C-alpha positions as CSV (number, residue, x, y, z in Angstrom):
1,M,166.2,95.2,269.3
2,A,162.7,96.7,268.9
3,P,159.4,95.0,268.5
4,S,157.9,94.8,265.0
5,A,154.3,95.1,264.0
6,S,154.1,91.3,264.2
7,G,155.6,91.3,267.7
8,D,158.9,89.8,266.6
9,E,162.1,91.6,267.6
10,V,163.7,93.7,264.9
11,E,167.4,94.6,264.8
12,R,168.1,98.4,264.7
13,T,171.2,100.3,263.8
14,P,173.0,101.8,266.8
15,D,171.6,105.3,265.9
16,G,168.1,103.9,265.8
17,H,167.5,105.4,262.3
18,H,167.2,102.1,260.5
19,I,166.0,98.6,261.0
20,V,167.9,95.6,259.6
21,V,165.8,92.9,257.9
22,A,167.6,89.9,256.3
23,G,170.8,91.9,256.3
24,R,169.3,94.9,254.5
25,K,168.8,98.3,256.1
26,W,165.4,100.0,255.9
27,R,164.5,103.4,257.3
28,A,162.8,103.1,260.6
29,T,159.4,104.6,261.4
30,D,159.6,108.0,263.2
31,P,159.5,107.1,266.9
32,L,157.8,110.4,267.8
33,I,154.5,109.5,266.0
34,P,151.9,108.9,268.7
35,D,151.0,105.2,268.9
36,N,147.3,105.6,267.9
37,F,148.3,107.4,264.6
38,R,151.2,105.0,264.0
39,A,148.7,102.1,264.2
40,E,146.4,103.8,261.7
41,L,149.2,104.5,259.3
42,V,150.6,101.0,259.5
43,A,147.2,99.6,258.9
44,E,146.8,101.9,255.9
45,L,150.2,100.9,254.6
46,M,149.3,97.2,254.8
47,R,145.9,97.9,253.0
48,A,147.7,99.8,250.3
49,R,150.3,97.1,249.8
50,R,147.5,94.5,249.4
51,L,145.9,96.8,246.8
52,V,149.1,96.8,244.8
53,G,148.4,93.1,244.2
54,S,144.9,93.8,242.7
55,Q,145.3,97.4,241.3
56,G,149.0,97.4,240.4
57,D,150.7,100.7,239.9
58,A,147.5,102.6,240.6
59,A,147.9,101.8,244.3
60,R,151.6,102.7,244.6
61,P,150.9,106.3,245.5
62,M,148.9,105.1,248.5
63,V,151.9,103.0,249.7
64,H,154.1,106.0,249.1
65,D,151.8,108.3,251.2
66,A,151.7,105.9,254.1
67,K,155.4,105.3,254.1
68,T,156.1,109.1,253.8
69,A,153.6,109.8,256.7
70,L,155.5,107.2,258.8
71,G,158.8,108.9,258.1
72,E,160.1,105.9,256.1
73,R,160.4,108.0,252.9
74,G,161.1,111.7,252.2
75,E,163.4,113.7,254.3
76,P,164.9,111.7,257.2
77,W,162.9,112.3,260.4
78,W,166.0,112.6,262.5
79,E,167.3,115.6,260.5
80,P,165.9,119.2,260.6
81,S,163.2,119.4,258.0
82,T,162.9,121.9,255.2
83,D,159.6,123.7,254.8
84,D,158.9,121.7,251.6
85,G,159.8,118.4,253.3
86,R,157.4,119.1,256.2
87,R,154.6,120.1,253.8
88,D,155.1,117.0,251.7
89,R,154.9,114.8,254.8
90,L,151.8,116.7,256.1
91,A,150.1,116.2,252.7
92,A,150.9,112.5,252.7
93,T,149.7,112.1,256.2
94,I,146.4,113.9,255.5
95,R,145.8,111.6,252.4
96,A,146.8,108.4,254.3
97,L,144.7,109.1,257.3
98,L,141.6,110.0,255.2
99,R,142.0,106.8,253.2
100,H,142.3,104.8,256.4
101,R,139.3,106.4,258.0
102,D,137.3,105.6,254.9
103,G,134.9,108.6,254.5
104,T,135.2,110.1,258.0
105,T,137.0,113.4,258.7
106,I,140.3,114.3,260.4
107,C,141.5,117.4,262.1
108,P,144.5,119.3,260.8
109,S,146.1,118.7,264.2
110,D,146.0,115.0,263.5
111,A,148.5,115.5,260.7
112,A,150.5,118.0,262.8
113,R,150.8,115.4,265.6
114,V,152.2,112.8,263.2
115,V,154.8,115.1,261.7
116,G,155.6,117.5,264.5
117,G,156.6,115.4,267.5
118,D,156.6,117.4,270.7
119,D,156.3,120.7,268.7
120,W,153.1,119.6,266.8
121,R,151.2,122.7,267.8
122,D,153.6,124.9,265.9
123,L,152.7,122.9,262.7
124,V,148.9,123.3,262.9
125,P,149.0,126.6,260.8
126,V,151.2,124.8,258.2
127,A,148.8,121.8,258.2
128,R,146.0,124.2,257.5
129,E,148.0,125.8,254.6
130,V,148.7,122.3,253.2
131,T,145.0,121.5,253.5
132,H,144.2,124.6,251.5
133,A,146.5,123.4,248.7
134,L,144.8,120.0,248.8
135,V,141.4,121.7,248.5
136,R,142.5,123.4,245.4
137,Q,143.4,120.0,243.9
138,D,139.9,118.6,245.0
139,V,141.7,116.0,247.1
140,V,140.0,117.2,250.3
141,A,137.2,119.4,251.4
142,V,137.1,121.4,254.7
143,Q,134.1,121.6,257.0
144,Q,133.1,123.4,260.1
145,K,130.1,122.0,262.0
146,G,129.4,120.0,258.8
147,V,129.3,123.1,256.6
148,P,131.9,123.6,253.8
149,V,134.3,126.5,254.7
150,D,137.4,128.1,253.4
151,V,140.2,126.9,255.7
152,R,142.1,130.2,255.3
153,E,139.2,132.2,256.7
154,A,137.6,129.7,259.2
155,R,138.1,130.5,262.9
156,G,138.2,127.6,265.4
157,P,138.3,123.9,264.7
158,V,137.8,122.6,261.2
159,R,137.5,119.0,259.8
160,I,139.1,117.7,256.7
161,A,137.0,115.4,254.6
162,P,137.9,113.3,251.6
163,G,137.4,115.2,248.3
164,P,136.5,113.7,244.9
165,A,140.1,113.5,243.7
166,L,141.4,111.4,246.7
167,D,142.4,108.1,245.2
168,R,141.2,105.2,247.3
């Protein structure tokens, strides 16, 4: 048994990959997500679920992003990821964290830490590539010291800001 967000004990399958709620199996959250990011993503998931009540289908992509970032959708977190699967989860994580932080910026390493587990540093270049793809879609903007930059050419730390096409 593992504690749930509400503090109650949740039954897990023997392999730990799923939780069992009312006799039904659901994919468990990736246990390698650092606690601070897991808390942010769970809070964003709850906010997005509430928005489904008021916005209907328009809010469902927000729920999907949060669940994908948590490892509850997409490629199973316990199996080796394909390049596309990792990129999808990184993009969902970037969008979910930006929504949760409501106008403030994130670092590409934040997304890499969520998706990469102990090997998160290896994912930072991929997170920057995914960020560039999101820039082309106007979902995010990239800044360095508050000035817009091209993430492909920027040296050193950059920040990812919400773009005009990020649904909130």
